[in-house]
C-alpha positions in Angstrom: -0.3 -0.3 -0.1 2.8 2.3 0.9 4.6 1.9 -2.1 1.1 2.2 -4.4 0.6 5.6 -2.5 3.9 7.1 -2.9 3.7 5.9 -7.2 0.5 8.0 -7.1 1.8 10.9 -5.1 4.9 11.1 -7.5 2.6 10.4 -10.6 0.5 13.7 -9.1 3.7 15.7 -8.4 4.8 15.2 -12.0 1.5 16.0 -13.6 1.5 19.2 -11.5 4.7 20.4 -12.7 4.3 19.4 -16.4 0.7 21.8 -16.1 3.4 24.2 -14.7 5.9 24.3 -17.8 2.5 24.2 -20.0 1.4 27.4 -18.5 4.5 29.1 -18.8 5.3 28.4 -22.8 1.6 28.4 -23.3 0.8 32.0 -25.3 -1.8 34.3 -25.0 -2.6 34.9 -28.3 -5.4 34.2 -30.4 -5.8 33.4 -34.4 -8.3 36.7 -35.1 -8.6 35.5 -38.7 -10.8 33.1 -37.4 -12.4 34.6 -34.5 -13.5 37.9 -36.3 -15.7 37.0 -39.4 -14.6 37.6 -42.8 -11.3 39.5 -41.7 -9.3 40.0 -44.9 -5.5 39.0 -44.2 -2.5 40.6 -46.3 0.4 39.8 -43.5 3.0 41.6 -45.2 6.1 40.7 -42.8 5.2 36.6 -43.8 6.1 37.8 -47.5 8.8 39.8 -49.1 6.5 42.7 -50.0 7.4 45.1 -47.1 10.3 47.7 -46.9 12.8 45.0 -46.0 11.8 43.1 -49.1 11.9 39.7 -47.5 10.2 37.6 -44.9 10.7 38.8 -41.7 12.1 36.6 -38.4 8.8 35.3 -36.4 6.6 35.5 -39.5 6.2 31.8 -40.2 2.9 32.0 -41.0 0.4 34.7 -42.7 -1.9 34.8 -39.5 -3.4 37.7 -37.8 -2.6 36.5 -33.6 -3.6 38.8 -31.3 -4.6 38.8 -27.5 -8.6 37.5 -27.0 -9.4 41.0 -26.0 -8.2 42.6 -28.9 -9.6 40.3 -31.2 -13.1 40.9 -29.6 -12.7 44.6 -30.0 -11.8 44.1 -33.5 -15.1 41.8 -34.3 -17.1 45.1 -33.2 -15.2 47.0 -35.5 -15.9 44.7 -38.2 -19.7 44.0 -37.3 -19.8 48.3 -37.4 -18.5 49.3 -40.7 -19.9 46.1 -42.7 -23.2 48.0 -41.9 -21.7 50.6 -44.0 -20.8 48.4 -46.7 -16.8 47.9 -45.6 -14.6 45.2 -44.4 -11.6 45.2 -42.3 -8.3 44.2 -44.1 -5.1 43.6 -42.1 -1.4 44.0 -42.4 0.0 43.3 -39.2 -0.8 41.9 -35.9 1.3 40.3 -33.0 4.8 40.9 -33.9 7.6 38.9 -32.0 10.0 40.6 -30.4 12.7 38.8 -32.7 11.0 40.5 -35.9 11.5 43.8 -34.0 15.5 42.9 -33.7 15.4 42.3 -37.4 13.6 45.4 -38.0 16.1 47.5 -36.2 19.2 45.5 -37.5 17.6 46.6 -41.0 17.3 50.4 -39.9 20.7 50.8 -38.5 22.4 48.9 -42.0 22.5 52.3 -44.3 23.7 50.0 -47.5 20.4 48.0 -47.5 17.9 50.1 -49.2 16.1 47.4 -50.8 12.7 49.0 -50.2 13.2 52.8 -50.4 11.6 53.5 -53.5 8.6 52.4 -52.1 8.4 52.9 -48.6 10.1 55.7 -47.8 11.2 57.8 -50.5 11.3 61.2 -49.0 13.3 60.2 -45.9 16.9 59.3 -45.1 17.2 55.8 -43.6 19.1 57.3 -40.6 16.3 59.4 -39.9 13.4 56.7 -39.3 14.2 56.3 -35.6 14.3 59.8 -34.7 10.7 60.2 -37.1 8.9 57.5 -35.1 8.9 55.2 -38.0 11.0 52.6 -36.6 11.4 51.7 -32.6 13.5 49.7 -31.0 10.3 48.6 -28.8 7.0 47.9 -30.5 3.5 47.8 -29.0 2.9 45.1 -31.6 5.0 42.6 -29.6 2.2 43.0 -26.3 -0.3 41.4 -28.5 -3.1 44.0 -28.8 -2.1 46.6 -32.0 -3.0 46.0 -35.3 -2.4 47.6 -38.5 -5.5 47.7 -40.9 -7.4 49.6 -43.2 -10.6 48.8 -44.8 -12.7 47.8 -48.4 -15.4 48.1 -50.2 -17.7 45.2 -49.6 -19.1 46.1 -53.2 -15.8 45.5 -55.3 -13.3 44.1 -52.7 -11.3 47.0 -53.0 -9.2 48.7 -50.5 -10.6 52.2 -50.1 -8.5 55.4 -50.3 -6.4 56.4 -47.3 -4.4 59.0 -49.0 -1.3 56.9 -48.5 -0.1 53.3 -48.5 0.2 50.9 -45.9 3.7 51.4 -44.3 4.5 54.7 -46.1 7.2 55.7 -44.1 6.0 59.8 -45.0 4.4 62.8 -43.3 1.7 62.1 -45.6 0.7 58.7 -43.8 -0.2 61.3 -40.7 -3.5 61.1 -40.0 -4.3 64.6 -40.2 -2.0 65.3 -43.1 -3.3 68.5 -45.3 -2.9 67.7 -48.3 -5.7 64.7 -48.6 -8.6 64.2 -50.9 -12.1 64.7 -49.3 -12.8 61.0 -50.1 -9.0 60.0 -48.0 -9.8 62.4 -45.1 -13.3 60.8 -44.6 -12.3 57.2 -44.9 -9.1 57.8 -42.3 -11.9 59.5 -40.1 -14.3 56.5 -40.7 -11.7 53.8 -39.8 -10.7 55.6 -36.8 -13.9 56.5 -35.2 -15.2 52.9 -35.4 -11.7 51.5 -33.7 -11.8 54.4 -31.2 -15.9 53.2 -30.4 -14.3 49.5 -30.3 -11.9 50.6 -27.5 -8.5 51.1 -29.6 -6.3 54.2 -29.6 -5.0 55.3 -32.8 -1.0 56.5 -33.4 -1.1 59.9 -35.1 2.0 59.3 -37.4 0.3 56.3 -39.0 -3.5 55.9 -39.9 -3.4 52.1 -40.1 -1.9 51.6 -36.7 -4.3 51.3 -33.5 -3.5 49.6 -29.9 -6.3 48.4 -27.4 -6.6 51.1 -25.0 -7.4 48.2 -21.9 -4.5 45.8 -23.2 -4.2 42.9 -20.9 -0.3 42.7 -21.0 0.8 46.7 -21.0 4.1 45.4 -19.6 4.8 42.4 -21.7 6.9 41.7 -25.3 6.1 38.2 -26.6 8.5 36.0 -28.8 6.7 33.0 -30.0 6.9 32.7 -33.4 3.7 33.2 -35.8 3.0 29.5 -37.2 
């Protein structure tokens, strides 16, 4: 009896340890592409169409991972704009820390100008940090920040936002003065829907929003996107 009881106690101890390890290694992120109805994905950093000109470390699959709270808020945005004939198209969601490190390494290399003509034609690469377009830490790594735009449900085309995603330029500032009335209205429509759902905009980039009540404000995750 004593020997059998000891086995049970040892097994229970091992099970508890295994559960603790699993909890530590588990991710708090969910696949927003599956939770948000009809969310369109164009995950730029999983491919080569981005300012680095190649897939970014940590982006091993074209998925939009977010915290459950951010995903639920995004679902509210999708429902709100759908009533007006629009849908959401996402470019980036959770960003592993290793991807941020790759951005920093790229920005520190003055010889790597692969994407300059498309993504930062007006700006010297050495100024990207100072101007706020590249950062050594990113809110994306906390899992509640998303880069996105809207598309027209009637034809599937992106709406005019006055600049392309990831254009490092004053033109991408939300309140840039030289915008068409349509682009200005589209930016305002997206921002209003995002703010109503609890997201905070970033003034330099019309596409960038962070959940105000993000669940992990002091964390930075490095789980690869798979």
